C-alpha positions as CSV (number, residue, x, y, z in Angstrom):
1,M,-1.7,263.3,214.5
2,S,-1.2,260.7,211.8
3,S,-4.2,258.9,210.3
4,F,-5.3,255.5,211.3
5,A,-4.4,254.2,207.9
6,D,-0.8,255.5,208.4
7,E,-0.5,253.9,211.8
8,I,-1.6,250.4,210.6
9,K,0.1,250.4,207.2
10,G,2.0,247.2,206.7
11,R,1.2,245.8,210.1
12,L,-0.7,242.8,211.3
13,L,-3.6,243.6,213.7
14,I,-5.0,242.2,216.9
15,V,-8.4,243.8,217.3
16,S,-9.6,243.8,220.8
17,C,-13.4,244.5,221.1
18,E,-14.9,245.6,224.4
19,G,-18.2,243.9,223.9
20,T,-20.5,242.1,221.5
21,A,-21.7,245.2,219.8
22,E,-18.1,246.2,218.9
23,E,-17.3,242.7,217.7
24,V,-20.4,242.5,215.5
25,A,-19.7,245.9,214.0
26,I,-16.0,245.1,213.2
27,R,-16.8,241.6,211.8
28,L,-19.6,243.0,209.6
29,L,-17.4,245.7,208.2
30,L,-14.5,243.3,207.8
31,D,-16.6,240.7,206.0
32,A,-17.9,243.4,203.6
33,R,-14.4,244.6,203.0
34,R,-15.2,248.1,204.2
35,L,-12.3,248.5,206.6
36,L,-8.8,249.8,205.8
37,F,-7.5,246.3,206.5
38,G,-8.5,242.9,205.4
39,G,-8.6,239.3,206.8
40,D,-5.0,238.7,205.7
41,D,-4.0,241.6,208.1
42,I,-5.7,240.1,211.1
43,V,-4.0,238.0,213.8
44,A,-7.3,237.9,215.8
45,I,-10.5,239.7,216.6
46,T,-10.9,239.0,220.2
47,R,-12.9,239.9,223.3
48,K,-9.8,239.7,225.4
49,R,-9.2,243.2,226.9
50,S,-6.4,243.0,229.4
51,A,-2.8,243.6,228.3
52,K,-1.8,240.5,230.2
53,S,-4.2,238.2,228.4
54,I,-3.4,239.6,225.0
55,Q,0.3,239.3,225.7
56,E,-0.1,235.6,226.7
57,E,-2.4,234.7,223.8
58,Y,-0.9,236.6,220.9
59,L,2.4,238.3,221.5
60,N,4.8,235.5,222.1
61,Y,5.1,234.4,218.5
62,E,7.2,235.4,215.5
63,Y,5.2,237.2,212.9
64,D,6.3,238.2,209.4
65,R,5.3,241.8,210.0
66,D,5.0,244.2,212.9
67,V,2.0,243.7,215.0
68,C,-0.4,246.4,216.2
69,I,-3.1,246.1,218.9
70,V,-6.3,247.9,218.0
71,R,-8.6,248.4,221.0
72,V,-12.2,249.2,220.2
73,H,-13.7,250.4,223.5
74,D,-15.5,253.4,225.1
75,S,-13.3,254.4,228.1
76,K,-10.2,256.5,228.3
77,K,-9.9,255.5,231.9
78,E,-9.2,251.8,231.1
79,N,-5.7,250.9,232.1
80,F,-4.0,249.0,229.3
81,K,-0.3,248.8,229.8
82,L,1.9,246.2,228.1
83,G,4.7,244.6,230.1
84,R,8.2,245.9,229.7
85,L,9.1,243.1,227.3
86,Y,6.3,244.1,225.0
87,A,5.8,247.8,225.4
88,G,8.5,248.9,223.0
89,R,7.7,246.3,220.4
90,F,4.0,246.6,219.9
91,T,1.9,249.7,219.0
92,V,-1.4,250.1,220.7
93,I,-4.2,252.2,218.9
94,D,-7.4,253.1,220.7
95,I,-10.7,253.3,218.7
96,Y,-13.2,255.1,221.0
97,T,-16.9,254.5,221.0
98,R,-17.5,257.1,223.7
99,P,-19.8,257.5,225.5
100,E,-21.0,254.0,224.4
101,I,-21.2,251.9,221.2
102,E,-25.0,252.4,221.5
103,A,-24.5,256.0,220.3
104,L,-24.3,254.5,216.8
105,V,-27.8,253.2,217.2
106,I,-28.9,256.7,218.2
107,A,-27.2,258.2,215.2
108,R,-28.8,255.6,212.9
109,E,-32.3,256.3,214.3
110,G,-31.8,260.1,213.8
111,E,-32.2,260.7,217.6
112,W,-28.9,262.4,218.3
113,E,-30.3,265.8,219.5
114,K,-33.2,264.2,221.4
115,W,-30.7,261.9,223.2
116,R,-28.3,264.8,224.0
117,R,-31.2,266.7,225.6
118,S,-32.3,263.7,227.5
119,K,-29.1,263.4,229.5
120,K,-29.5,259.6,229.5
121,K,-26.8,257.1,228.9
122,P,-27.0,255.9,225.3
123,S,-27.9,252.3,226.3
124,D,-30.7,253.6,228.6
125,Y,-32.0,255.9,225.8
126,C,-32.1,253.0,223.3
127,I,-34.0,250.8,225.7
128,Q,-36.4,253.4,227.2
129,N,-37.0,255.7,224.2
130,L,-36.4,253.5,221.2
131,G,-37.7,250.3,222.6
132,F,-34.6,248.2,221.9
133,A,-34.7,245.9,224.9
134,H,-32.3,243.4,223.4
135,L,-29.7,245.9,222.3
136,K,-26.7,244.0,223.6
137,E,-27.6,240.6,222.2
138,R,-25.7,239.3,219.2
139,E,-28.9,238.2,217.4
140,F,-30.5,241.7,217.7
141,L,-27.3,243.3,216.5
142,E,-26.8,241.0,213.5
143,A,-30.4,241.6,212.5
144,Y,-30.3,245.4,213.1
145,W,-27.1,246.3,211.3
146,D,-26.4,246.1,207.7
147,V,-23.2,247.4,206.2
148,A,-24.7,250.6,204.7
149,S,-26.5,251.6,207.9
150,L,-23.5,250.9,210.0
151,E,-21.2,252.9,207.8
152,R,-23.7,255.8,207.8
153,A,-24.1,255.7,211.6
154,A,-20.3,255.6,212.1
155,K,-19.8,258.6,209.9
156,D,-22.7,260.5,211.5
157,Y,-21.3,259.6,215.0
158,K,-17.9,261.1,214.0
159,R,-19.6,264.3,212.7
160,L,-21.9,264.7,215.7
161,R,-19.8,263.6,218.7
162,V,-17.9,265.9,221.0
163,V,-14.2,265.0,220.7
164,K,-11.9,265.3,223.6
165,G,-8.5,265.5,222.2
166,N,-7.2,263.6,219.2
167,E,-8.9,260.2,219.1
168,Y,-10.0,257.7,216.5
169,C,-13.5,256.3,216.1
170,I,-14.9,253.5,214.0
171,A,-15.4,255.9,211.0
172,D,-11.6,256.3,210.9
173,M,-11.3,252.6,210.2
174,L,-13.5,252.7,207.1
175,A,-12.1,252.4,203.6
176,G,-13.3,255.1,201.4
């Protein structure tokens, strides 16, 4: 498997974020210049998730470079299939936050093993065990995360998670 850096080299990116937490994380890291790509490499950071809506909004234009769709999401079961006019022209890269993006909060809080033993969904664990009732709200996320803690949590998550096959995670997007 090639690296994420190899796959995006020289391309423009459409970054599709599953939810608010993913979007906040990507924007924070992008603004801090901690990703392998910069603002000049971005066509859009969007919450649009379906292939059809991304095609309609972003893929019917001429770009000066190849365009790659980077999907930041948690499910391997999600069906994302570009139409036949687009499938051969645009690369799609999945960045997984399985089982949920809230696993980064658990990693930051040093609760990984306790969470694993609890058998709870990460979002439930964060609410019930860590007391983060507003976990999915933009205001909470922007106050909770700073660049250093997000980078550390992303790297810890990559080290601690159980990988099923070759897949990228947010840590693979980090510069340095």
